[in-house]
KOLNUZA-241891 format. One line per 10 residues: number of its first residue (from 1); their letters; for each residue x, y, z of N, C-alpha, C. Coordinates in steps of 0.05 Angstrom, whole numbers. Each point is the difference from the previous one (the first is absolute). Layout:
REM KOLNUZA-241891
NUM	A	X,Y,Z,X,Y,Z,X,Y,Z; ... .
REM end
This chain:
REM KOLNUZA-241891
1	MRIAQVSPLY	-1697,369,-1674,24,-10,-10,19,21,-12; 24,-1,4,19,18,-9,9,-5,-27; -4,15,-20,4,-8,-29,15,21,-13; 23,-6,-13,15,18,-19,-6,-7,-26; -9,21,-16,-3,-3,-28,22,16,-15; 14,-14,-19,24,10,-11,-7,3,-30; -2,25,-9,-8,6,-27,21,8,-21; -2,-6,-26,20,12,-20,-2,31,5; 23,14,-9,3,28,4,-6,16,-26; -7,-16,-22,-2,13,-26,-26,19,0 .
11	ESVPPQTYGG	-20,-9,15,-24,18,-1,-6,5,30; -16,21,6,-10,5,26,-21,-23,7; -8,0,27,-19,-18,9,-23,18,10; -23,2,-11,-5,-10,-29,12,16,-21; 0,-10,-25,13,18,-22,-16,21,-3; 13,21,-15,-14,25,-7,-17,-5,-26; 14,-21,-17,-16,-5,-26,2,-30,-4; 19,-9,-17,0,-27,-6,18,-15,22; -6,-24,6,17,-17,18,-15,-22,12; 2,-24,-6,-15,-21,9,8,-10,28 .
21	TERVVSFLTE	26,-7,2,9,-13,24,-7,21,25; 10,26,-5,-5,16,22,-27,7,7; -19,-3,-20,-27,3,7,-11,-24,19; 8,-21,-6,-6,-26,13,10,3,28; 26,9,3,13,5,28,-18,17,15; -7,22,-12,-17,22,12,-26,-12,11; -15,-13,-16,-26,-13,5,3,-18,23; 20,-18,0,7,-19,22,5,12,25; 21,21,1,8,14,23,-25,13,13; -16,14,-15,-23,16,14,-19,-19,11 .
31	ELVRAGHDVT	-3,-23,-14,-21,-18,10,11,-13,24; 25,-8,4,14,-10,23,-2,19,24; 3,26,-7,-4,20,23,-29,1,9; -17,1,-18,-26,2,6,-13,-25,16; 15,-22,-4,-7,-23,17,14,-3,27; 14,20,7,13,3,25,26,-7,3; 16,-10,-22,28,-8,2,19,23,4; 22,-1,8,23,17,3,16,-2,-23; -1,19,-19,11,-5,-28,20,25,-3; 25,-9,-10,21,19,-7,5,-5,-32 .
41	LFASGDSRTA	-2,23,-14,5,-2,-30,27,13,-6; 16,-15,-12,27,10,-12,-6,6,-28; 1,28,-6,-7,6,-27,13,29,-8; -7,12,-20,13,26,-8,-17,20,16; 16,25,5,-7,19,21,-28,15,-10; -8,-2,-26,-24,13,-9,-24,-20,2; 2,-20,14,-23,-19,5,-19,11,18; -23,-9,2,-22,6,18,-13,-24,13; 1,0,27,-11,-27,13,-6,8,28; -19,-15,11,-6,0,27,17,-16,19 .
51	ARLVPMTERS	18,-16,-13,19,-15,13,25,18,7; 18,-12,16,25,16,5,17,0,-25; 7,23,-12,14,-1,-21,31,4,6; 17,-17,-14,29,5,2,8,7,-27; 5,29,-5,9,7,-28,29,-6,-9; 0,-17,-20,27,-9,-9,11,16,-23; -16,19,-13,10,18,-17,-17,26,4; 8,22,-10,-15,24,2,-28,-3,-17; 3,-11,-23,-23,-5,-15,6,-25,-17; -23,-7,-15,2,-22,-16,21,1,-21 .
61	LRLDPDSIDS	14,-21,-6,24,2,-18,-8,6,-28; -23,-7,-9,-8,7,-29,-3,30,-3; -8,12,21,-5,30,0,23,15,7; 23,-13,6,25,15,7,20,0,-24; 2,21,-13,18,3,-24,30,-6,7; 6,4,25,28,-2,7,6,-27,8; -17,-17,1,5,-28,12,7,-18,-24; 24,-13,1,12,-16,-22,2,-28,9; 8,-7,24,5,-26,11,-22,-7,18; -23,-12,-7,-22,-9,17,9,-19,19 .
71	LAHHVLMLER	16,-20,-8,10,-20,18,12,7,26; 15,24,0,12,11,25,-19,5,19; -23,13,-6,-20,7,19,-13,-26,12; -3,-20,-18,-13,-23,11,17,-16,18; 28,-1,-2,17,-11,15,2,13,29; -2,26,-2,0,15,26,-26,-6,16; -23,-4,-14,-27,-6,10,2,-27,16; 14,-19,-13,3,-28,10,15,3,26; 22,16,1,16,4,25,-18,12,21; -17,18,-6,-18,13,18,-21,-20,12 .
81	VDSERDAFDI	-11,-14,-17,-20,-21,8,14,-20,19; 23,-7,-7,14,-22,16,6,12,28; 8,26,1,6,11,24,-23,4,20; -24,-2,-11,-27,2,16,-14,-25,2; 14,-22,-10,-14,-27,-4,-13,-10,26; 11,5,22,-10,-11,26,-25,13,9; -6,22,-12,-24,15,8,-26,-11,-15; 5,-18,-19,-24,-12,-13,-4,-30,4; -24,-7,-2,-7,-31,3,5,-11,-27; -3,14,-24,8,-10,-26,4,22,-19 .
91	VHYHIDYLHF	16,-5,-19,8,22,-19,-12,-11,-29; -15,16,-12,-11,-8,-28,12,20,-19; 16,-12,-17,16,9,-22,-17,0,-26; 3,24,-16,-10,2,-26,19,8,-22; 26,-11,7,22,12,-17,14,-26,-12; -15,-19,-5,11,-27,-14,21,-11,19; 19,-9,-13,21,-19,15,24,16,10; 0,27,1,23,16,6,9,-4,31; -17,-7,16,5,-2,30,6,-30,7; 0,-19,-18,0,-27,5,27,-6,15 .
101	PLSRRAGAPQ	24,8,-8,26,-7,15,-1,12,31; -11,25,2,-2,11,25,-21,-14,20; -23,-5,-13,-22,-14,14,9,-29,11; 15,-12,-18,8,-27,5,16,-1,26; 19,19,1,15,1,25,-12,12,24; -19,15,-5,-14,13,23,-17,-19,18; -12,-20,-17,-16,-24,13,-25,10,13; -12,23,-6,-26,10,9,-22,-5,-19; -24,-2,12,-24,-3,-19,0,21,-21; -5,-8,-25,0,18,-23,-17,-14,-21 .
111	VTTLHGRLDM	-10,15,-19,-14,-12,-23,5,20,-25; -2,-6,-22,3,15,-23,-22,-3,-19; -16,20,-9,-17,-1,-22,15,6,-24; -2,-18,-23,11,4,-25,-21,11,-19; 5,27,-7,-17,16,-17,0,-3,-30; 24,-7,-8,8,1,-28,1,-26,-15; 10,4,-23,0,-25,-20,24,-17,10; -2,-27,-2,19,-17,10,9,-17,-22; -6,-1,-25,7,-14,-22,25,11,-13; 22,0,15,26,8,-8,20,-21,7 .
121	KDLPPLYEEY	17,-5,-16,18,-24,2,19,6,23; 7,24,9,16,6,22,-8,-9,27; -27,-2,4,-13,-4,25,0,-28,12; -3,-21,-16,1,-29,13,20,-8,19; 27,7,-10,21,-7,18,-2,16,26; -6,26,-1,-4,15,25,-19,-11,20; -25,-6,-9,-21,-9,16,4,-30,10; 15,-15,-16,11,-25,11,20,1,21; 17,20,0,19,6,21,-17,8,25; -20,18,-2,-14,10,24,-26,-13,4 .
131	QDMPVVSISD	1,-23,1,-26,-15,4,-9,3,29; 15,14,17,-10,2,29,-12,28,2; -2,14,-21,-12,28,0,-31,-3,-9; -17,3,20,-28,-2,-8,-11,22,-17; -14,-8,-22,-12,20,-19,-27,-5,-6; -14,24,-6,-29,-3,-5,-3,8,-30; -16,-13,-15,-6,5,-28,-26,17,-1; -4,14,-22,-25,16,-3,-19,-13,-18; 8,-20,-12,-17,-20,-15,16,-26,-3; -17,-22,-4,12,-26,-2,17,0,-27 .
141	SQRQPLPNAR	-8,13,-20,14,0,-25,27,12,2; 5,19,16,24,13,6,21,-19,10; -7,-21,15,17,-19,11,15,-18,-19; -14,-6,-24,9,-20,-17,29,-1,-9; 12,23,-5,30,0,-9,17,-7,23; -8,1,27,16,-5,22,-11,-22,20; -2,-25,-13,-11,-21,18,13,-7,26; 25,8,0,19,-7,25,1,21,22; -14,23,-7,-2,21,20,-17,-10,25; 7,11,23,-17,-8,25,-26,16,0 .
151	WHRTIYHGLP	-21,-9,-16,-26,15,-2,-13,-7,24; -10,21,14,-15,-2,25,-30,1,-7; -8,17,-17,-28,3,-7,-4,20,-23; -22,0,-15,-7,18,-20,-20,19,12; 4,25,1,-17,22,8,-6,22,-19; -26,-1,-11,-8,20,-19,-2,25,10; 8,20,-15,-1,28,7,-29,10,7; -2,19,14,-26,11,7,2,32,2; -26,11,-4,-2,31,1,-19,7,22; 4,24,12,-22,9,19,-27,-1,-12 .
161	VDLYAPGDGD	-19,-7,16,-26,-4,-15,-15,25,-9; 11,23,12,-12,24,-8,20,17,-18; 19,-11,-9,19,16,-18,-13,10,-27; -14,-19,-11,-14,9,-27,-29,-3,4; -15,17,-12,-30,-1,-2,-7,-15,-24; -22,-16,0,-9,-15,-21,-11,22,-22; 2,-7,-26,-10,16,-20,-16,-16,-22; -12,14,-15,-20,-12,-20,13,-2,-28; 26,9,-5,10,-5,-27,-11,22,-20; -12,21,12,-14,21,-20,19,16,-16 .
171	GGYLLFLGRI	27,-5,3,17,14,-19,0,-12,-28; -7,-25,0,-4,-11,-27,28,-6,-14; 21,-4,16,28,-4,-14,11,-26,14; 19,-11,-14,17,-19,10,25,12,15; 16,-14,16,19,12,16,25,-19,0; 25,11,-5,23,-14,6,14,19,23; 7,-14,20,10,13,25,24,-15,9; 23,15,5,25,-13,9,25,10,-8; 14,-13,-15,26,7,-8,6,-8,-31; 11,16,-15,5,-3,-27,28,-16,-2 .
181	SPEKRVDRAI	-2,-27,-8,24,-15,-5,-8,-21,-21; 19,-16,-11,-9,-22,-20,-15,-18,10; 3,-9,26,-15,-21,10,-28,6,8; -6,26,5,-26,10,7,-20,0,-25; 11,3,-22,-15,-2,-24,-23,21,-5; 7,26,5,-19,21,-7,-6,0,-29; 18,-10,-17,-7,-1,-29,-21,-19,-4; -1,-21,15,-22,-20,-4,-27,11,9; 1,16,19,-22,14,11,-12,21,-20; 19,14,-13,-12,18,-21,-10,-15,-23 .
191	DVATRAGMKL	10,-21,-8,-9,-19,-22,-30,-8,8; -1,-10,25,-28,-9,7,-21,22,-1; 7,23,13,-18,21,2,-10,9,-27; 22,3,-19,-7,8,-27,-19,-18,-16; 7,-25,2,-17,-20,-12,-28,-3,12; -3,7,26,-25,-1,13,-14,26,-4; 10,21,-13,-13,25,-5,-5,15,24; 20,-3,21,0,13,25,22,22,4; -6,18,17,21,19,8,17,-14,20; 26,4,1,18,-8,19,16,24,14 .
201	KIAAKISDVD	-3,-3,25,18,22,17,23,-15,11; 25,10,1,26,-11,7,10,18,21; -1,-11,27,11,13,22,25,-17,7; 25,11,-6,21,-17,6,25,14,5; 19,-13,15,26,9,4,18,-7,-22; 20,15,-6,20,-10,-16,27,5,15; 13,-23,5,27,-1,13,21,9,-20; 21,10,9,21,7,-20,10,-21,-17; 0,-25,11,12,-22,-16,-20,-6,-24; -26,8,4,-19,-7,-23,-5,24,-16 .
211	VPYFKEHIEP	9,23,1,-2,21,-16,7,-8,-29; 20,-13,-9,7,-7,-26,-23,-17,-10; -10,-20,13,-22,-17,-10,-25,16,-2; -7,19,16,-22,17,-2,2,17,-26; 22,11,-3,4,19,-23,-2,-13,-26; 10,-26,-4,2,-14,-26,-28,-16,-4; -10,-13,24,-22,-17,-6,-28,10,8; -1,19,20,-25,4,9,-10,29,-7; 19,20,1,-7,28,-7,-15,4,-27; 9,-16,-20,-14,2,-28,-30,-10,3 .
221	LLQQSNVEFI	-4,-19,19,-28,-10,1,-19,19,15; 14,20,17,-17,20,10,-13,21,-14; 4,-2,-28,-11,19,-19,-27,-7,-7; -9,-27,8,-26,-8,-8,-19,18,13; -24,5,-12,-19,16,11,-13,-11,24; -3,-25,3,-14,-13,24,17,-5,22; 29,9,1,17,-4,21,7,27,13; -2,1,28,6,23,15,23,-10,20; 24,15,-2,20,-5,19,0,20,23; -4,-10,24,0,16,23,26,4,14 .
231	GEVGESEKGE	15,-22,0,24,-1,16,-4,-8,30; 20,3,15,0,-11,29,-21,15,17; -16,-14,14,-22,14,16,3,-8,31; -11,18,17,-1,-4,26,-24,-16,11; -3,-5,23,-19,-16,13,-30,9,-5; -5,24,3,-29,13,-5,-6,-4,-26; 18,7,-21,-6,-1,-27,-4,-28,-10; 17,-18,12,-3,-28,-9,-29,-11,6; -8,4,23,-28,-10,8,-21,10,-17; 0,23,-9,-21,10,-17,4,-12,-30 .
241	LIAGARALLF	22,-3,-7,7,-12,-26,-9,-28,-2; 4,-17,21,-9,-27,-1,-29,-2,3; -14,16,18,-28,-2,5,-14,9,-26; 11,16,-15,-13,11,-25,3,-18,-26; 18,-20,5,8,-18,-24,-20,-24,-3; -6,-6,-24,-17,-20,-6,15,-27,9; 28,-1,-5,16,-24,8,31,10,2; 14,-15,14,30,2,1,11,-21,-20; 17,8,-16,16,-17,-17,27,-7,14; 3,-27,2,24,-7,14,11,-24,-17 .
251	LIDWREPFGL	11,7,-24,7,-20,-19,29,-3,-1; 11,-11,22,28,-1,7,13,-23,-20; 26,1,1,14,-20,-14,26,-9,16; -7,-5,27,22,-10,18,-13,-14,22; 18,-10,18,-9,-16,24,-5,18,21; -24,15,2,-8,20,19,1,-13,27; 13,10,21,-1,-9,26,-26,1,14; -13,24,-6,-27,5,12,-18,16,-19; 9,27,0,-17,18,-16,-18,13,16; 9,20,16,-18,15,18,-25,14,-14 .
261	VMIEAMACGT	7,9,-24,-20,16,-13,-24,-17,-6; -1,-24,0,-23,-18,-4,-20,2,23; 13,1,25,-17,2,24,-7,28,4; 14,20,-8,-9,27,-1,-25,4,-18; 1,-15,-25,-23,2,-16,-25,-13,15; 5,-23,14,-23,-14,16,-13,19,19; 20,16,14,-9,16,22,-22,22,-11; 3,7,-27,-18,19,-11,-22,-13,-16; -2,-26,4,-21,-15,-16,6,-1,-31; 25,3,-9,6,0,-26,11,-26,-10 .
271	PTIAWEAGSV	-12,-13,-21,10,-23,-9,28,1,-13; 15,-22,0,28,0,-13,0,-19,-18; 8,7,-28,7,-20,-20,29,-4,1; 9,-26,8,28,-5,7,10,-23,-18; 24,-1,-9,14,-20,-14,6,-21,19; -4,-25,-8,8,-23,18,32,-1,3; 11,7,22,27,2,4,4,3,29; 21,-10,12,8,3,27,-24,-4,23; -6,21,15,-20,-4,20,-29,8,-8; -4,5,-26,-26,8,-8,-22,-20,10 .
281	GEVISDGLTG	5,-25,-6,-20,-20,7,-6,-2,29; 18,8,17,-4,1,29,-15,25,9; 0,22,-12,-11,25,6,-26,3,-12; -3,-2,-25,-24,3,-17,-16,-26,0; -26,2,7,-20,-20,-4,-14,1,-24; 9,-16,-22,-11,2,-27,-30,-2,0; -13,20,-11,-29,2,-2,-14,13,25; 15,6,20,-9,16,24,13,27,3; 26,2,1,14,24,5,11,13,-27; -1,-19,-20,9,10,-25,2,-24,-20 .
291	FIVRSVDQAV	18,2,-19,2,-21,-20,29,-6,-3; 9,-25,-1,26,-8,-6,3,-9,-30; 19,13,-13,0,-6,-29,30,-7,-7; 1,-14,-25,25,-12,-9,7,12,-29; -16,17,-10,7,12,-28,-14,28,1; 7,14,-20,-12,26,-4,-29,-3,-10; -3,-20,-14,-28,-4,-10,-20,-5,24; 11,-15,20,-14,-6,24,-5,24,16; 20,17,2,-1,23,16,-23,19,-15; 1,3,-25,-20,19,-15,-27,-11,7 .
301	SAVGRLESLS	-4,-27,-2,-25,-12,6,-11,5,30; 22,-2,16,-7,5,28,-10,30,5; 8,18,-17,-10,31,4,-32,-2,-4; -6,-16,-20,-29,1,-7,-18,-18,19; 14,-11,20,-15,-16,21,2,11,27; 8,26,0,2,13,29,-27,2,14; -20,5,-16,-27,7,13,-7,-26,17; 9,-24,-7,-7,-23,14,9,-2,27; 22,17,7,10,1,27,-12,20,20; -2,-7,25,-13,17,19,22,16,15 .
311	RTAIRREFER	2,26,-1,17,15,14,-2,-1,31; -26,-4,8,-4,-5,31,11,-27,6; -2,-21,-15,13,-24,6,31,1,-1; 12,16,-16,28,3,-2,9,12,24; -12,21,12,6,16,23,-3,-20,26; -22,-15,-1,-3,-22,22,23,-17,1; 10,-9,-25,23,-19,1,25,13,10; 4,25,-7,23,15,14,-1,-2,29; -25,5,13,-4,2,28,5,-24,12; -8,-23,-13,5,-28,9,29,-7,-1 .
321	RFTASRMARD	15,6,-21,26,-11,-4,25,18,5; -2,26,-6,23,17,-6,1,24,18; -11,0,25,4,21,17,25,4,17; 8,23,5,26,3,19,-4,-15,26; -23,1,12,-4,-13,26,3,-30,-3; -9,-12,-21,7,-30,-3,29,-4,-5; 13,16,-15,28,-2,-5,15,1,28; -9,20,17,17,4,24,-7,-25,19; -22,-11,2,-5,-23,16,15,-24,-11; 5,-3,-25,17,-20,-10,26,1,8 .
331	YVAVYEELIS	12,24,-3,27,6,9,4,-5,31; -17,8,15,-1,-2,27,3,-31,7; -16,-15,-14,2,-29,4,28,-11,-7; 13,10,-20,23,-9,-7,23,9,20; -3,24,11,16,9,21,0,-17,24; -25,-9,8,-2,-13,25,11,-31,-6; -7,-9,-22,14,-27,-6,28,1,0; 12,19,-12,31,0,-1,13,5,28; -13,19,14,10,5,29,-2,-27,19; -23,-11,-6,-4,-25,20,17,-22,-7 .
341	NWPAAEVKRR	7,-2,-28,15,-24,-9,30,8,-4; 9,25,8,29,6,-2,16,-18,18; 23,-9,-6,16,-16,17,2,12,29; -5,-17,18,0,9,30,27,13,6; 20,-11,-9,27,10,9,4,27,-10; -11,8,-22,5,26,-11,-17,21,17; -26,-11,9,-17,18,16,13,6,24; 11,-22,14,12,3,26,24,19,-2; 14,-3,-23,25,18,-4,-8,29,-1; -22,5,-14,-9,28,-5,-11,11,27 .
351	RA	-13,-15,14,-12,8,26,24,6,21; 21,-15,-2,22,5,18,14,26,-8 .
REM end
């Protein structure tokens, strides 16, 4: 199958440090190539892939200090994708709704995975207008704010089975991993670790927009003796951190669309203590891969029950549900369904 993957340009594919969407695009692209498909990746020029790379910027926009208008680069990418459209059996977009007007008029098989939050009042009118655009959700919870979108399927993210090695949690610490922002609630993680008498390591990115929040609300908390702030980490450092942790703290305060870090923890056999919100109940199996909590008291109690969980069983659950090979198979099934069901008149026009 001839497949185009269209990635955001903010990070490379895969990202050098933090970047959820681009990491998933990378895992999917490489798995599709491994399965024998002819894959073209539209991404930043510093991306690394076994697929054919079409570089749309010299490097990822976040690492380019001279880049101010990111939309300009994405519009140019859409034009390039459209110019090559007949070379593909299907185009898979990961850039939200930006391509909808162009794709509607092109009439060729395409699908969009929505990676971000959808609980914004601006979005329902748009997705009601574009009900002809097939979209994939990354959790069932993510769909709820947009009941009128043309949902085709939910496909959970997956990781390469050998990306992380299982660990035994011998570091003796709790871990917060991800991004510092109000909805991620690192302050809640610090509170839980302190009350549980545990050390907490914080490996997190701070976006420019969140610097004031960090300075005012989080930085003072980092002075506590049980808290170690590491900052943004790369892939190899991340694996070691997760494997050495007693548990991952995922005490969010928002409708999380998926939460890639939860399955990263599973891959290391590390349990997750997660707040009940968004996709958490779909990803974490309470009492098997971690504990789902609804209060700080419950989270502190869960820390004391970590020994009841089997790290071997957690890793086994990852291998059963959240591998990149499973994710790629699910997407191939979607591609085949969309191609076979695409209006015959459009297929005939494209072949002509």
